[in-house]
DOMINU-74692 format. One record per atom (N, C-alpha, C): x, z, y. Coordinates in steps of 0.1 Angstrom, whole numbers, padded with zeros to 4 digits, always signed. Each point is the difference from the previous one (the first is absolute). Layout:
! DOMINU-74692
XZY ...
//
This chain:
! DOMINU-74692
-0346-0535-0156 -0011+0009+0003 +0005+0010+0010 -0008+0002+0010 +0003+0010+0011 -0005+0014-0004 +0008+0010+0001 -0005+0014-0002 -0005+0005+0013 -0012+0006+0000 -0005+0006+0012 +0003+0015+0000 +0004+0005+0012 +0002+0014+0002 -0013+0005+0007 -0006+0010-0006 -0012+0006+0006 +0004+0012+0008 -0006+0001+0012 +0003+0011+0009 -0008+0013-0003 -0012-0002-0005 -0009+0011-0002 -0004+0001-0014 +0005+0011-0007 -0001+0001-0014 -0005+0014-0005 -0002+0009+0010 -0004+0014-0004 -0013+0003+0008 -0007+0010-0005 -0012+0004+0007 +0004+0006+0014 +0011+0008+0000 +0004+0006+0013 +0004-0011+0010 +0007-0010-0004 +0003-0011+0009 -0013-0008+0005 -0009-0001-0010 -0013-0007+0004 -0007+0008+0010 -0001+0013-0002 -0007+0009+0010 +0006-0001+0014 +0014+0000+0000 +0007-0001+0013 -0003-0014+0006 -0001-0010-0008 -0002-0013+0006 -0015-0001+0005 -0009+0006-0006 -0014-0001+0005 -0001+0007+0013 +0007+0012+0002 +0000+0007+0012 +0007-0007+0011 +0010-0009-0003 +0007-0008+0010 -0009-0012+0004 -0008-0006-0009 -0008-0011+0002 -0013+0004+0008 -0004+0012-0002 -0013+0005+0007 +0004+0012+0008 +0003-0002+0013 +0005+0011+0008 -0011+0011+0002 -0013-0003-0001 -0010+0010+0001 -0001+0007-0013 +0003+0013+0000 +0002+0008-0012 -0013+0000-0009 -0012+0001+0006 -0012+0000-0007 -0002-0013-0008 +0003-0011+0007 -0001-0013-0006 +0010-0002-0012 +0012+0005+0003 +0010-0001-0011 -0004+0008-0012 -0006+0012+0003 -0004+0009-0012 -0011-0007-0007 -0010-0007+0007 -0010-0007-0007 +0005-0011-0009 +0010-0007+0005 +0006-0011-0008 +0007+0006-0012 +0008+0011+0002 +0007+0005-0011 -0009+0006-0011 -0012+0006+0005 -0010+0005-0009 -0005-0011-0009 -0003-0012+0006 -0004-0011-0008 +0010-0005-0010 +0013+0000+0004 +0011-0004-0008 +0001+0010-0012 -0002+0013+0003 +0001+0011-0011 -0010-0003-0011 -0012-0005+0004 -0010-0003-0010 +0005-0011-0009 +0006-0010+0006 +0006-0011-0009 +0010+0006-0009 +0009+0008+0005 +0011+0006-0009 -0006+0009-0011 -0010+0008+0004 -0006+0009-0010 -0006-0008-0012 -0006-0011+0003 -0006-0008-0011 +0010-0008-0008 +0013+0001+0004 +0010-0007-0007 +0005-0013+0005 -0006-0004+0012 +0005-0013+0006 +0013+0002+0007 +0007-0011+0002 +0012+0000+0009 -0005-0004+0014 +0009+0004+0009 -0003-0005+0014 +0011-0010+0004 -0005-0012+0004 +0010-0010+0004 +0000+0000+0015 +0012+0000+0006 +0002+0000+0014 +0005-0013+0005 -0007-0007+0008 +0004-0013+0006 +0003+0001+0014 +0010-0006+0005 +0004+0000+0014 -0001-0014+0006 -0006-0001+0012 -0001-0012+0007 +0014-0004+0005 +0005-0012-0005 +0013-0004+0003 +0000-0013+0009 -0012-0004+0005 -0001-0012+0008 +0005+0002+0014 +0011-0006+0003 +0007+0002+0013 -0009-0004+0011 -0009-0009-0002 -0009-0004+0011 -0013+0009+0001 -0001+0010-0008 -0012+0008+0000 +0001+0012+0009 -0011+0003+0007 +0000+0012+0009 +0000+0013-0009 -0004-0002-0013 +0000+0012-0009 +0012+0001-0009 +0011-0007+0004 +0012+0001-0008 +0004+0014-0003 +0004+0003-0012 +0004+0014-0004 -0011+0009-0005 -0013-0004+0002 -0011+0008-0005 -0001+0000-0015 -0005+0010-0005 -0001+0001-0015 -0015+0000-0004 -0002-0006-0012 -0013+0001-0006 +0002+0006-0014 -0010+0009-0004 +0001+0007-0012 -0011-0006-0009 +0003-0004-0012 -0010-0005-0010 +0001+0008-0013 -0011+0003-0006 +0000+0006-0014 +0003-0011-0010 +0007+0004-0011 +0004-0010-0010 -0001+0006-0014 -0006-0007-0009 +0000+0005-0014 -0013-0001-0007 -0009+0010+0003 -0013+0001-0007 -0010-0011+0004 -0010-0001-0007 -0011-0010+0004 -0007+0005+0013 +0002+0012+0004 -0006+0005+0012 +0009-0002+0012 +0013-0005-0003 +0010-0002+0011 -0003-0013+0008 +0006+0000+0011 -0002-0013+0008 +0007-0012-0006 +0011+0003-0007 +0007-0010-0008 +0001+0005-0014 -0006-0007-0010 +0001+0005-0014 +0011-0007-0007 +0004+0006-0012 +0011-0006-0007 -0004-0012-0009 -0013-0002-0001 -0005-0012-0008 +0003-0012+0009 -0003+0000+0013 +0002-0011+0009 +0015-0001+0004 +0006+0012+0002 +0014+0001+0004 +0008+0009-0010 +0006-0006-0010 +0007+0008-0010 +0012+0008+0006 +0005-0005+0010 +0011+0006+0008 -0004+0001+0014 +0005+0011+0007 -0004+0000+0015 +0005-0012+0007 -0009-0007+0007 +0005-0012+0007 +0010+0003+0011 +0011-0007+0001 +0009+0002+0011 -0005-0004+0014 -0009-0009+0000 -0007-0004+0012 -0014+0004-0002 -0006+0007+0010 -0014+0004-0001 -0009-0011-0001 -0010+0000-0009 -0010-0010+0000 -0008+0001+0013 -0005-0011+0004 -0009+0000+0012 -0013+0007-0003 -0003+0009+0008 -0012+0009-0001 -0009-0001+0013 -0011-0005-0001 -0009-0001+0012 +0007-0007+0011 +0001+0007+0011 +0007-0007+0012 +0015+0002+0000 +0005+0007-0010 +0015+0002+0000 +0006-0011-0007 +0010-0006+0007 +0008-0011-0005 +0011+0005-0009 -0001-0001-0013 +0009+0006-0009 +0015-0003+0001 +0003-0013+0003 +0014-0004+0000 +0008+0008+0011 -0006+0006+0009 +0007+0008+0010 +0005+0013-0005 -0006+0005-0011 +0002+0013-0005 +0009-0001-0013 +0011+0007+0001 +0009+0001-0012 +0001+0014-0006 +0001+0001-0013 +0000+0012-0007 +0013+0008+0004 -0003+0013+0005 +0012+0009+0003 -0001+0013-0007 -0011+0002-0008 -0001+0012-0007 -0010+0000-0012 +0004+0007-0010 -0009+0002-0012 +0001+0015-0003 -0012+0007+0000 +0000+0014-0002 -0010+0004-0010 +0004+0008-0010 -0009+0006-0009 +0001+0015+0000 -0009+0007-0006 -0001+0014+0000 +0007+0006-0012 +0012-0005-0003 +0007+0005-0012 +0010+0011+0004 
//
């Protein structure tokens, strides 16, 4: 069994990551405000990174709420955070690998 090392595990690191991913400060603040709602209700935030070497979006991050029934990924369907992001809409999940799990503890 392979042990995964997560790069983003605190709210401060998550905030910094959001502001790196969204250079426009207003957009970054809007994204982090949405993430704060997830954390306040007790969800975790899963951070997935595009690792597809052939993708123009390599290195980009996607943030998903995880935990409650209101979350994008709930614990009934996913008892553990998936290491590979499930495909969502037009996003091809296998490109995105888990690089962070953050809770408001």
